[in-house]
DOPANU-528191 format. One record per residue: chain; residue in one letter; residue number from 1; x, y, z of N, C-alpha, C, O in turn. Coordinates in Angstrom, 1 decimal, padded with zeros to 4 digits, m for minus. Layout:
BEGIN
[atom 'A', 'a', NUM, [X, Y, Z], [X, Y, Z], [X, Y, Z], [X, Y, Z]]
...
This chain:
BEGIN
[atom 'A', 'm', 1, [m067.3, m004.0, 025.8], [m068.0, m003.0, 025.1], [m068.6, m003.7, 023.8], [m067.9, m004.4, 023.2]]
[atom 'A', 'a', 2, [m069.8, m003.4, 023.5], [m070.5, m003.9, 022.3], [m070.0, m003.2, 021.0], [m069.7, m002.1, 021.0]]
[atom 'A', 'a', 3, [m070.0, m004.0, 019.9], [m069.7, m003.4, 018.7], [m070.7, m002.3, 018.3], [m071.9, m002.4, 018.7]]
[atom 'A', 'e', 4, [m070.3, m001.4, 017.5], [m071.2, m000.3, 017.0], [m072.4, m001.0, 016.4], [m072.3, m001.8, 015.5]]
[atom 'A', 'g', 5, [m073.6, m000.5, 016.7], [m074.8, m001.0, 016.2], [m075.4, m002.3, 016.9], [m076.5, m002.7, 016.7]]
[atom 'A', 'a', 6, [m074.6, m002.9, 017.8], [m075.0, m004.1, 018.5], [m075.9, m003.7, 019.6], [m075.9, m002.5, 020.1]]
[atom 'A', 'r', 7, [m076.7, m004.6, 020.0], [m077.7, m004.4, 021.1], [m077.0, m004.5, 022.5], [m076.0, m005.2, 022.6]]
[atom 'A', 't', 8, [m077.4, m003.8, 023.4], [m076.9, m003.9, 024.8], [m077.6, m005.2, 025.4], [m078.6, m005.6, 024.9]]
[atom 'A', 'p', 9, [m077.1, m005.7, 026.5], [m077.7, m006.9, 027.1], [m079.2, m006.7, 027.4], [m080.0, m007.6, 027.3]]
[atom 'A', 'a', 10, [m079.6, m005.5, 027.8], [m081.0, m005.2, 028.1], [m081.9, m005.2, 026.8], [m083.1, m005.4, 026.9]]
[atom 'A', 'e', 11, [m081.2, m005.1, 025.6], [m081.9, m005.0, 024.4], [m081.8, m006.4, 023.6], [m082.3, m006.5, 022.5]]
[atom 'A', 'n', 12, [m081.2, m007.4, 024.2], [m081.1, m008.6, 023.6], [m082.4, m009.2, 023.1], [m083.5, m009.0, 023.7]]
[atom 'A', 'y', 13, [m082.4, m009.9, 022.0], [m083.5, m010.5, 021.4], [m084.0, m011.7, 022.2], [m083.2, m012.6, 022.4]]
[atom 'A', 'v', 14, [m085.2, m011.7, 022.5], [m085.8, m012.9, 023.2], [m086.9, m013.4, 022.3], [m087.9, m012.7, 022.0]]
[atom 'A', 'f', 15, [m086.8, m014.7, 021.9], [m087.9, m015.3, 021.2], [m088.8, m016.0, 022.1], [m088.6, m017.1, 022.5]]
[atom 'A', 'd', 16, [m089.9, m015.3, 022.5], [m090.8, m015.8, 023.5], [m092.2, m016.1, 022.8], [m092.3, m016.0, 021.6]]
[atom 'A', 'l', 17, [m093.2, m016.5, 023.6], [m094.4, m016.9, 023.0], [m095.1, m015.8, 022.2], [m095.6, m016.0, 021.1]]
[atom 'A', 'a', 18, [m095.0, m014.6, 022.7], [m095.6, m013.4, 022.0], [m094.9, m013.2, 020.6], [m095.5, m012.9, 019.6]]
[atom 'A', 't', 19, [m093.6, m013.3, 020.6], [m092.8, m013.2, 019.4], [m093.1, m014.3, 018.4], [m093.2, m014.1, 017.2]]
[atom 'A', 's', 20, [m093.2, m015.5, 018.9], [m093.6, m016.6, 018.1], [m094.9, m016.4, 017.4], [m095.1, m016.7, 016.2]]
[atom 'A', 'r', 21, [m095.9, m016.0, 018.2], [m097.2, m015.7, 017.6], [m097.2, m014.6, 016.5], [m097.8, m014.7, 015.4]]
[atom 'A', 'r', 22, [m096.4, m013.6, 016.8], [m096.3, m012.4, 015.9], [m095.6, m012.9, 014.6], [m096.0, m012.4, 013.5]]
[atom 'A', 'g', 23, [m094.7, m013.8, 014.6], [m093.9, m014.2, 013.4], [m094.4, m015.5, 012.8], [m093.7, m016.0, 011.9]]
[atom 'A', 'y', 24, [m095.5, m016.1, 013.3], [m095.9, m017.4, 012.9], [m095.9, m017.6, 011.4], [m095.3, m018.5, 010.8]]
[atom 'A', 'r', 25, [m096.7, m016.7, 010.7], [m096.8, m016.8, 009.2], [m095.5, m016.6, 008.5], [m095.2, m017.4, 007.6]]
[atom 'A', 'm', 26, [m094.7, m015.7, 008.9], [m093.4, m015.5, 008.3], [m092.5, m016.7, 008.5], [m091.8, m017.2, 007.6]]
[atom 'A', 'n', 27, [m092.5, m017.3, 009.7], [m091.7, m018.4, 010.0], [m092.2, m019.7, 009.2], [m091.4, m020.5, 008.8]]
[atom 'A', 'k', 28, [m093.5, m019.7, 009.0], [m094.1, m020.8, 008.1], [m093.6, m020.7, 006.7], [m093.2, m021.6, 006.1]]
[atom 'A', 'l', 29, [m093.5, m019.4, 006.2], [m093.0, m019.2, 004.9], [m091.6, m019.6, 004.8], [m091.2, m020.4, 003.9]]
[atom 'A', 'f', 30, [m090.7, m019.2, 005.7], [m089.3, m019.6, 005.7], [m089.2, m021.1, 005.8], [m088.3, m021.7, 005.1]]
[atom 'A', 'g', 31, [m090.0, m021.8, 006.6], [m089.9, m023.2, 006.7], [m090.3, m023.9, 005.4], [m089.8, m025.0, 005.1]]
[atom 'A', 's', 32, [m091.2, m023.3, 004.7], [m091.6, m023.9, 003.4], [m090.5, m024.0, 002.4], [m090.6, m024.7, 001.4]]
[atom 'A', 'l', 33, [m089.4, m023.2, 002.6], [m088.3, m023.1, 001.6], [m087.4, m024.3, 001.6], [m086.5, m024.4, 000.9]]
[atom 'A', 'v', 34, [m087.7, m025.3, 002.5], [m086.9, m026.5, 002.5], [m087.3, m027.3, 001.2], [m086.6, m028.2, 000.8]]
[atom 'A', 'd', 35, [m088.5, m027.1, 000.7], [m088.9, m027.8, m000.5], [m088.4, m027.1, m001.8], [m088.7, m025.9, m002.0]]
[atom 'A', 'p', 36, [m087.7, m027.7, m002.7], [m087.2, m027.1, m003.9], [m088.3, m026.4, m004.7], [m088.0, m025.4, m005.3]]
[atom 'A', 'a', 37, [m089.4, m027.0, m004.8], [m090.5, m026.4, m005.6], [m091.0, m025.1, m005.0], [m091.2, m024.1, m005.7]]
[atom 'A', 'n', 38, [m091.0, m025.0, m003.7], [m091.3, m023.8, m003.0], [m090.2, m022.7, m003.2], [m090.5, m021.5, m003.4]]
[atom 'A', 'r', 39, [m089.0, m023.1, m003.2], [m087.9, m022.2, m003.4], [m088.0, m021.6, m004.8], [m087.8, m020.4, m005.0]]
[atom 'A', 'd', 40, [m088.4, m022.4, m005.8], [m088.6, m022.0, m007.2], [m089.7, m021.0, m007.2], [m089.6, m019.9, m007.9]]
[atom 'A', 'r', 41, [m090.8, m021.3, m006.6], [m092.0, m020.4, m006.6], [m091.7, m019.0, m005.9], [m092.0, m018.0, m006.4]]
[atom 'A', 'f', 42, [m090.9, m019.1, m004.8], [m090.5, m017.9, m004.1], [m089.6, m017.1, m004.9], [m089.8, m015.8, m005.0]]
[atom 'A', 't', 43, [m088.7, m017.7, m005.6], [m087.7, m017.0, m006.4], [m088.4, m016.3, m007.6], [m088.1, m015.2, m008.0]]
[atom 'A', 'a', 44, [m089.4, m017.0, m008.2], [m090.2, m016.4, m009.3], [m090.9, m015.2, m009.0], [m091.0, m014.3, m009.8]]
[atom 'A', 'd', 45, [m091.5, m015.1, m007.8], [m092.3, m013.9, m007.4], [m092.3, m013.8, m005.9], [m093.3, m014.3, m005.3]]
[atom 'A', 'e', 46, [m091.3, m013.2, m005.3], [m091.2, m013.1, m003.8], [m092.4, m012.4, m003.2], [m092.9, m012.9, m002.1]]
[atom 'A', 'a', 47, [m092.9, m011.3, m003.8], [m094.0, m010.6, m003.2], [m095.3, m011.5, m003.2], [m096.0, m011.5, m002.2]]
[atom 'A', 'a', 48, [m095.5, m012.2, m004.2], [m096.7, m013.0, m004.3], [m096.6, m014.1, m003.3], [m097.6, m014.5, m002.7]]
[atom 'A', 'y', 49, [m095.4, m014.7, m003.2], [m095.3, m015.8, m002.2], [m095.5, m015.3, m000.8], [m096.2, m015.9, 000.0]]
[atom 'A', 'c', 50, [m095.0, m014.1, m000.5], [m095.3, m013.5, 000.8], [m096.8, m013.3, 001.0], [m097.3, m013.5, 002.1]]
[atom 'A', 'a', 51, [m097.5, m012.8, 000.0], [m098.9, m012.6, 000.0], [m099.7, m013.9, 000.3], [m100.7, m014.0, 001.1]]
[atom 'A', 'e', 52, [m099.2, m015.0, m000.2], [m099.8, m016.4, 000.0], [m099.8, m016.7, 001.5], [m100.7, m017.3, 002.0]]
[atom 'A', 'y', 53, [m098.8, m016.3, 002.2], [m098.6, m016.6, 003.6], [m099.2, m015.5, 004.5], [m099.2, m015.5, 005.7]]
[atom 'A', 'r', 54, [m099.8, m014.5, 003.8], [m100.5, m013.4, 004.5], [m099.6, m012.6, 005.5], [m100.0, m012.4, 006.7]]
[atom 'A', 'l', 55, [m098.4, m012.3, 005.1], [m097.5, m011.6, 005.9], [m098.0, m010.2, 006.1], [m098.7, m009.7, 005.2]]
[atom 'A', 't', 56, [m097.6, m009.5, 007.2], [m098.0, m008.1, 007.3], [m097.2, m007.3, 006.3], [m096.1, m007.8, 005.8]]
[atom 'A', 'p', 57, [m097.6, m006.1, 006.1], [m096.8, m005.2, 005.2], [m095.3, m005.1, 005.7], [m094.4, m005.1, 004.9]]
[atom 'A', 'e', 58, [m095.1, m005.0, 007.0], [m093.8, m004.8, 007.5], [m093.0, m006.0, 007.4], [m091.8, m005.9, 007.1]]
[atom 'A', 'q', 59, [m093.6, m007.2, 007.5], [m092.9, m008.5, 007.3], [m092.5, m008.7, 005.9], [m091.4, m009.1, 005.5]]
[atom 'A', 't', 60, [m093.4, m008.4, 005.0], [m093.2, m008.5, 003.5], [m092.0, m007.6, 003.1], [m091.1, m008.0, 002.4]]
[atom 'A', 'e', 61, [m092.0, m006.3, 003.6], [m091.0, m005.4, 003.3], [m089.6, m005.9, 003.8], [m088.6, m005.9, 003.1]]
[atom 'A', 'a', 62, [m089.6, m006.5, 005.0], [m088.4, m007.0, 005.6], [m087.8, m008.1, 004.7], [m086.6, m008.2, 004.5]]
[atom 'A', 'v', 63, [m088.7, m009.0, 004.3], [m088.3, m010.2, 003.5], [m087.8, m009.7, 002.2], [m086.7, m010.1, 001.7]]
[atom 'A', 'l', 64, [m088.5, m008.8, 001.5], [m088.1, m008.4, 000.2], [m086.8, m007.6, 000.2], [m086.0, m007.6, m000.7]]
[atom 'A', 'd', 65, [m086.6, m006.8, 001.3], [m085.4, m006.0, 001.4], [m084.3, m006.7, 002.0], [m083.2, m006.2, 002.1]]
[atom 'A', 'r', 66, [m084.5, m007.9, 002.5], [m083.5, m008.7, 003.2], [m083.0, m007.9, 004.4], [m081.8, m007.9, 004.7]]
[atom 'A', 'd', 67, [m084.0, m007.3, 005.1], [m083.7, m006.6, 006.4], [m083.8, m007.6, 007.5], [m084.8, m007.8, 008.1]]
[atom 'A', 'w', 68, [m082.6, m008.2, 007.7], [m082.6, m009.4, 008.7], [m083.0, m009.0, 010.1], [m083.7, m009.7, 010.7]]
[atom 'A', 'q', 69, [m082.6, m007.8, 010.6], [m083.0, m007.3, 011.9], [m084.5, m007.1, 012.0], [m085.1, m007.5, 012.9]]
[atom 'A', 'a', 70, [m085.1, m006.5, 010.9], [m086.5, m006.3, 010.9], [m087.3, m007.6, 010.9], [m088.3, m007.7, 011.5]]
[atom 'A', 'm', 71, [m086.7, m008.7, 010.3], [m087.4, m010.0, 010.3], [m087.4, m010.5, 011.8], [m088.5, m011.0, 012.2]]
[atom 'A', 'l', 72, [m086.3, m010.4, 012.5], [m086.3, m010.8, 013.9], [m087.3, m009.9, 014.7], [m088.1, m010.4, 015.5]]
[atom 'A', 'd', 73, [m087.3, m008.6, 014.4], [m088.1, m007.7, 015.2], [m089.6, m007.9, 015.0], [m090.4, m007.6, 015.8]]
[atom 'A', 's', 74, [m089.9, m008.5, 013.8], [m091.3, m008.8, 013.5], [m091.7, m010.2, 013.7], [m092.7, m010.7, 013.2]]
[atom 'A', 'g', 75, [m090.9, m010.9, 014.5], [m091.3, m012.2, 015.0], [m090.5, m013.4, 014.4], [m090.9, m014.6, 014.6]]
[atom 'A', 'g', 76, [m089.5, m013.1, 013.6], [m088.7, m014.2, 013.0], [m087.9, m014.9, 014.0], [m087.3, m014.4, 014.9]]
[atom 'A', 's', 77, [m087.9, m016.2, 013.8], [m086.9, m017.1, 014.5], [m085.7, m017.2, 013.7], [m085.7, m017.5, 012.5]]
[atom 'A', 'i', 78, [m084.5, m017.0, 014.3], [m083.2, m017.1, 013.6], [m083.1, m018.4, 012.9], [m082.6, m018.4, 011.8]]
[atom 'A', 'f', 79, [m083.7, m019.5, 013.4], [m083.6, m020.8, 012.7], [m084.3, m020.8, 011.4], [m084.0, m021.5, 010.5]]
[atom 'A', 'y', 80, [m085.5, m020.1, 011.4], [m086.2, m020.0, 010.2], [m085.7, m018.9, 009.2], [m085.6, m019.1, 008.0]]
[atom 'A', 'v', 81, [m085.3, m017.8, 009.8], [m084.7, m016.7, 009.0], [m083.5, m017.2, 008.2], [m083.3, m016.8, 007.1]]
[atom 'A', 'f', 82, [m082.7, m018.1, 008.8], [m081.6, m018.6, 008.2], [m081.9, m019.4, 006.9], [m081.0, m019.4, 006.0]]
[atom 'A', 'k', 83, [m083.1, m020.0, 006.8], [m083.5, m020.7, 005.6], [m083.5, m019.7, 004.4], [m083.1, m020.1, 003.3]]
[atom 'A', 'l', 84, [m084.0, m018.5, 004.7], [m084.0, m017.5, 003.6], [m082.5, m017.0, 003.3], [m082.2, m016.8, 002.2]]
[atom 'A', 'a', 85, [m081.7, m016.9, 004.4], [m080.3, m016.4, 004.2], [m079.6, m017.5, 003.3], [m078.8, m017.1, 002.5]]
[atom 'A', 'm', 86, [m079.9, m018.7, 003.5], [m079.2, m019.8, 002.7], [m079.6, m019.6, 001.3], [m078.7, m019.9, 000.4]]
[atom 'A', 'm', 87, [m080.8, m019.2, 001.0], [m081.2, m019.0, m000.4], [m080.3, m017.9, m001.1], [m080.0, m018.0, m002.3]]
[atom 'A', 'd', 88, [m079.9, m017.0, m000.3], [m079.1, m015.9, m000.7], [m077.6, m016.3, m000.6], [m076.7, m015.4, m000.9]]
[atom 'A', 'k', 89, [m077.3, m017.5, m000.3], [m075.9, m017.9, m000.1], [m075.2, m017.2, 001.0], [m074.0, m016.8, 000.9]]
[atom 'A', 'r', 90, [m075.9, m016.9, 002.1], [m075.4, m016.2, 003.2], [m075.2, m017.2, 004.3], [m076.0, m018.1, 004.5]]
[atom 'A', 's', 91, [m074.1, m017.0, 005.1], [m073.8, m017.9, 006.2], [m074.4, m017.4, 007.5], [m074.8, m016.3, 007.6]]
[atom 'A', 'm', 92, [m074.4, m018.3, 008.5], [m074.8, m018.0, 009.8], [m073.9, m016.9, 010.4], [m074.3, m016.1, 011.1]]
[atom 'A', 'q', 93, [m072.6, m017.0, 010.0], [m071.6, m016.0, 010.5], [m072.0, m014.7, 009.9], [m071.8, m013.6, 010.6]]
[atom 'A', 'y', 94, [m072.4, m014.6, 008.7], [m072.8, m013.3, 008.1], [m074.0, m012.8, 008.9], [m073.9, m011.6, 009.3]]
[atom 'A', 'l', 95, [m075.0, m013.6, 009.3], [m076.1, m013.1, 010.1], [m075.6, m012.7, 011.4], [m076.1, m011.7, 012.0]]
[atom 'A', 'g', 96, [m074.7, m013.4, 012.0], [m074.1, m013.1, 013.3], [m073.5, m011.7, 013.3], [m073.7, m010.9, 014.2]]
[atom 'A', 'g', 97, [m072.8, m011.4, 012.2], [m072.2, m010.1, 012.0], [m073.3, m009.0, 011.9], [m073.2, m008.0, 012.5]]
[atom 'A', 'v', 98, [m074.3, m009.3, 011.1], [m075.4, m008.3, 011.0], [m076.0, m008.0, 012.4], [m076.2, m006.8, 012.7]]
[atom 'A', 'f', 99, [m076.2, m009.0, 013.2], [m076.9, m008.8, 014.4], [m076.1, m008.2, 015.5], [m076.6, m007.7, 016.5]]
[atom 'A', 't', 100, [m074.7, m008.2, 015.3], [m073.8, m007.7, 016.3], [m073.2, m006.4, 015.8], [m072.3, m005.8, 016.5]]
[atom 'A', 'g', 101, [m073.5, m005.9, 014.6], [m072.9, m004.7, 014.1], [m071.5, m004.9, 013.6], [m070.7, m004.0, 013.5]]
[atom 'A', 'm', 102, [m071.2, m006.1, 013.2], [m069.8, m006.4, 012.7], [m069.9, m006.9, 011.2], [m071.0, m007.2, 010.7]]
[atom 'A', 't', 103, [m068.8, m006.9, 010.6], [m068.8, m007.6, 009.3], [m068.7, m009.1, 009.6], [m068.5, m009.6, 010.7]]
[atom 'A', 'e', 104, [m068.9, m009.9, 008.5], [m068.9, m011.4, 008.7], [m067.5, m011.8, 009.2], [m067.3, m012.6, 010.0]]
[atom 'A', 'e', 105, [m066.5, m011.1, 008.6], [m065.1, m011.4, 009.0], [m064.8, m011.1, 010.4], [m064.1, m011.8, 011.1]]
[atom 'A', 'e', 106, [m065.3, m009.9, 010.9], [m065.1, m009.6, 012.3], [m065.8, m010.6, 013.2], [m065.3, m010.9, 014.3]]
[atom 'A', 'f', 107, [m067.0, m011.0, 012.8], [m067.7, m011.9, 013.6], [m067.0, m013.3, 013.7], [m066.9, m013.8, 014.8]]
[atom 'A', 'v', 108, [m066.5, m013.7, 012.6], [m065.7, m015.0, 012.6], [m064.5, m014.9, 013.5], [m064.2, m015.8, 014.2]]
[atom 'A', 'a', 109, [m063.8, m013.7, 013.4], [m062.6, m013.5, 014.3], [m063.0, m013.5, 015.7], [m062.3, m014.1, 016.6]]
[atom 'A', 'a', 110, [m064.2, m012.9, 016.1], [m064.7, m012.9, 017.5], [m064.9, m014.4, 017.9], [m064.6, m014.7, 019.0]]
[atom 'A', 'l', 111, [m065.5, m015.1, 017.0], [m065.8, m016.6, 017.4], [m064.5, m017.3, 017.6], [m064.3, m018.1, 018.6]]
[atom 'A', 'k', 112, [m063.5, m017.0, 016.8], [m062.2, m017.7, 016.9], [m061.5, m017.3, 018.2], [m060.6, m018.0, 018.7]]
[atom 'A', 'a', 113, [m061.8, m016.1, 018.7], [m061.2, m015.5, 019.9], [m062.0, m016.0, 021.1], [m061.9, m015.4, 022.2]]
[atom 'A', 'g', 114, [m062.8, m017.0, 021.0], [m063.6, m017.5, 022.1], [m064.9, m016.8, 022.3], [m065.5, m016.9, 023.3]]
[atom 'A', 'g', 115, [m065.4, m016.2, 021.2], [m066.7, m015.5, 021.3], [m066.7, m014.2, 022.0], [m067.7, m013.6, 022.3]]
[atom 'A', 'r', 116, [m065.5, m013.7, 022.2], [m065.4, m012.4, 022.9], [m065.4, m011.3, 021.9], [m064.6, m011.3, 020.9]]
[atom 'A', 'i', 117, [m066.2, m010.3, 022.0], [m066.3, m009.2, 021.1], [m065.4, m008.1, 021.7], [m065.7, m007.6, 022.8]]
[atom 'A', 'r', 118, [m064.4, m007.7, 021.0], [m063.5, m006.7, 021.4], [m064.1, m005.3, 020.9], [m064.5, m005.2, 019.8]]
[atom 'A', 'g', 119, [m064.0, m004.3, 021.8], [m064.5, m003.0, 021.3], [m063.9, m001.9, 021.9], [m064.2, m000.7, 021.6]]
């Protein structure tokens, strides 16, 4: 049984070509955050930085609100989204919890139990 808020197998996220195209600009923004100067610019004015990359209004809102699920839904690749999470000092386990409807601690416990989600 899936955790509350988690997706069913039929709803699992698939990062395909269409998703890649939809999220291209947002993923480019996230990728740019590997450069310390870009991190400083992003931190100084996140909305302006999003505008530089011509994100859609929905993508911009997701980034500014740190709506991790909305970032994936609007074409974000977890590998790029994680670059933003790292700026917020968030772990991959934190994101795993968000995407499965668990707390970070519950997600870590599930990993330690062999990746099995008890519900």
